[in-house]
C-alpha positions in Angstrom: -104.6 8.9 -105.2 -104.8 7.0 -108.4 -101.2 7.7 -109.2 -100.2 6.3 -105.8 -102.2 3.2 -106.5 -100.4 2.7 -109.9 -97.0 3.2 -108.2 -97.8 0.8 -105.4 -99.1 -1.8 -107.9 -95.9 -1.5 -110.0 -93.7 -1.9 -107.0 -95.7 -4.9 -105.8 -95.5 -6.5 -109.2 -91.7 -6.1 -109.3 -91.2 -7.5 -105.8 -93.7 -10.4 -105.8 -96.3 -8.6 -103.7 -100.1 -9.1 -104.0 -101.8 -7.4 -106.9 -105.5 -8.0 -107.7 -106.1 -10.1 -110.9 -109.8 -11.1 -110.8 -112.9 -9.0 -110.8 -113.8 -10.1 -107.3 -110.4 -8.9 -106.0 -110.8 -5.5 -107.6 -114.4 -5.3 -106.3 -113.3 -6.1 -102.7 -110.4 -3.6 -102.9 -112.7 -0.9 -104.2 -115.4 -1.4 -101.5 -112.8 -1.6 -98.8 -111.2 1.7 -99.8 -114.6 3.3 -100.3 -115.9 2.3 -96.9 -112.7 3.4 -95.2 -113.0 6.8 -97.0 -116.6 7.1 -95.8 -116.2 5.9 -92.2 -112.9 7.5 -91.1 -113.9 11.1 -91.6 -117.2 10.5 -89.8 -115.3 8.9 -86.9 -112.9 11.8 -86.6 -115.8 14.3 -86.7 -117.6 12.4 -83.9 -114.6 12.7 -81.7 -114.4 16.4 -82.3 -118.0 17.1 -81.2 -118.2 19.0 -77.9 -119.4 16.9 -75.0 -122.0 19.6 -74.1 -123.7 19.2 -77.4 -127.5 18.7 -77.1 -129.6 17.7 -80.1 -132.5 19.8 -81.2 -135.9 19.0 -79.7 
C-alpha cells in the first residue's frame, strides 16, 4: 500500500497533479484513508449478515 502511494505521488508530481505539501494536508489524507479502511469492511460485513439474525437476549 505504501509503495502504491509513492508511485501515485511520483506520477502526480510529474504530471502536475495534487500532492500534499503541508502537515494539515497529510493529516487530512491520513485520516481519510484510515476512516475509509475502518468503515468499508464493517459496511460490507453488515450487508452479508443473514436477515434472520436475532441478537442475544
